[in-house]
N, C-alpha and C positions, 0 to 999 in steps of 0.2 A: 503494500500499499504507499511508499514510501514515495514512488514516482505522481502518486495521485497527490500525494500530499504537499509535494514541490511544484505539478501542475495550479493549487492550487492557490500556494504562497505566489510564484509567478502573476496569475492573473487578480490578485488582490493588491499586487505593486503595480501594474498596468493601471488598475481605476484609478489613483492616484497620478498619473502621469499630465491630467491635462485638470489638476484639480477645478478651474474655470467650469468648466463644461456639466465639472462632477455639482459644483452648485446650483448653477444655472438651470440644469433638469430638476434639481430635487425644489427651484423657486414656485415650480407648479402647484405644491401642496399649499400654494397661500390661498391662490384665490378657490381652491376648492373645498377648503376649510372656512373661508368667509363665505361661501355661500352654505356651506352645512349650518351656520351659525344664523345666518339669515332665516334660512329654511326653517331651522327645529324650533327657534327663539319665535316665531308668527306659531309654529303647528300647537308649542305648549302654552302659549296665551291664546291659543282659540279655545284650546281643551280645558282652560281654568284648572289646572291641576298643576302642584308640581312635579307630579311626578308619574310615568304612564307605563303599565305593566315592569315596577318594578327601577326603571330608569328616570333618573333625575333629566333637566337639562344639561348642566353640568359635564354627569356621565355618561352622558348622548355623545357630547362633544368628543370625551376624550377616545372612547368607544371610537367612531370615526375616524381620529386621529391615527391611533394604531392602524384599523381598518386600512387606510389608505397608506398609511405606510410602507405594510405589506403589500401589496398592490403595484406601489410604485417603483419597490426596490426588486421585483424580482424580471431578468432577463427575458426576452422574447426568443427561445430557444427555439419554437416552431418555427419560426419565421428565420433563426440560422442555418437551420437543418436544411428547410425547405431550399433556401437560397444557395446554399451549397451543392444541392443534389442539381438545382438549375443548372449552374454555370460550371459543373464537373469539380470541383474544388475539393469535393467529400473524396476523393477518391485519395488521399495523399493523408486526411484522414485514418480512413480503414484501414490502409498500409502499414501504419504504425504500431511499434509493438505495445500496445495497451489499448486496454476495452474500450469501447466507443462510447458504450453508454458512462461509463466510470469518468471516462476522459471529461465528458461534459457536465456530467454531476460536478466537479471540481471546477471547473471555470466559470461555472454556472455560478455557485456559491462563494468563488473568490469574488466576482461580477458585481454579488449581492449585500454586499457586510457592509462597506461604509458606504454604499450608495442609501442602503436603510439608517443607517450611524447620520447620515445629515439630515434625512428627511423625516428621523426621529427629532433630531435637536430643533430645526427649524418650525415642524410642526408644536411639537412641544411647548417652544417659546411663543406662539402665535395664541395656542388653547388656552395656555396657563395665564393668559395677557387678557382673554377676554373671557373666561368663566374662571380664573383662579387655579390652585392646585389641583395634581390629581385627587384620585380618592384614597389613595393608600400606598404608599413607599413598599409596599409588596407587591404590587403589580407588577413593579419593574423588572425584578430577578425571574419572575415565574413564567410573565408573560415570553420574554429573551428566550427561553427555551422550547415555550411550544412555537415560535414563529420560526425554529430552524424547523422542526416539524412540519411548518407549514411549508415554508420554502420547497422542502424536500417532497411532498407532496403534491406541488405546481410544479416539479421539475417532472415528475414521472406523468401526471396527466398531457405534458407541453408535449413531452418524449415520445408519448404516443399521436398525438398530432404532427411531430415532428417525422416517425418513422411513417407514415402515411402518405409522405412525400417518396419515398420510395416505390411507391407504386404510381401515385396520382399528380407528383411533383409539385401543385399548387396546391398551400394547405390554408387560404385566407381565408375560407365558407370553414371551415374546421374549428380556425381559430379563431371566427367573430362568435360563433353559437358556445362555442367553450369560455367565449370571457363574458358572453350575456348569462350566462348560468351561473358563474362565479361571482357576480354582482347581483343575482337574483338571488340564487341560493344560497350564496355564500352569507349573505347578509351585510355587502359591501354601502349598497345604497342605503337601507333603512335596516338596523337590527329584527332579527332573527322574532325577537321578542314583540314585536310591533304586529306580526304576522299573527294570522288565525292560526288557531290551534295545532290542528290538523295539518295544516301546512308549514309548521314549524317540527314537527314530530317527521316528516317530509324529509325536511332541511338540513335538520341535523341529523338523520342518517346516513347524509351523500358525503363525499368526504369533501366538496367547497364551505360548508359549516366548519370541518377542523381546520381548510384555509387561512378561514378569514374571525368569522364567528367566535368558534372558540379562544383564540389569542386576545383578541380585541372585547371580549365579555369575563376574560379571563382577567385582565387590565382593571375592570372598572370593580370588578366582584373577588378580589382575590383569596380564595381559599383552598385550602390543602383537597379537600376532596373535590373539588372545580378542575383544579389543576392536573388531578390525577386521571380523573375524567377524562380528559382533552388527550393528553401523554395517551392515555391507551387505547382512545379512540385512533389518533394520530398512527399510532404504533401499529392498528390493525390494517387499517387502510395503505399505507406505505406497503407492509409484507404482502398484500393482496396485488398491488399496481405493482410493487416489484416482481411477481413472479409473471404478472401477465407480459410485465414490459418486453421481460428475458426470449419469453416465448417469442411474441410479437415481431421482436429485431431479428431472430434466428428463423424465422419465417420471409420476413419483409425482404432480410437482404439480398434472398435467392431470387426478387422481382428487378433488382434495382438495376434501370440500364443508365450508364452514366452519358453525359451529354457535356459537349464544351471542354473546360479543363484544357 
């Protein structure tokens, strides 16, 4: 595993090569959080209550900040694989003495870390100024661990879409569907607590909730049982998806037709 650790470190260092670009891309969290602030401020005022389904207005803003940090920090792996298939450069990756999936996992995580750190710092500064301090300091370390699980889940699902490029080349339609399902069923735009109970039950059983809702909800209501439950759900889905991903890779690579390059 040393080579994958070195790949991770190299990508981590590369992500710092252009700090201006890193910060510039992270500034997009400002307008997102400002829009959420205005939207949910009106929503809570119209409801005439300080709490909706266990979430106060400040808790909702902190929840959405963590959700946006997770979403904005993860690389677009499916697009990377798809473009490599189209221009033929994937041949160079497949010929290297390492596992294709572990290579992309290492580089994806290396690309994510500092981007997430900058997003979290900028988003936290704005939300702290708007609604005050986060509910509990315990939420930071617990959420950090579950965010790693969230990015691993995103890698598995994005890699599935990327591997589809071995057959269909253009995966933009699949990426669009995946993104919208993650937004709605993952609780990115609206916390799952505000959904009808039947829809909550369905959404929480899917991997999308473990990618966004679980870590974000844990941040505003940090408890050890919730932490263990989130980790357990993530571990189950990671195991299932990793097995399916390995099988899919071995089958799809036999259908790969290289172009360009």
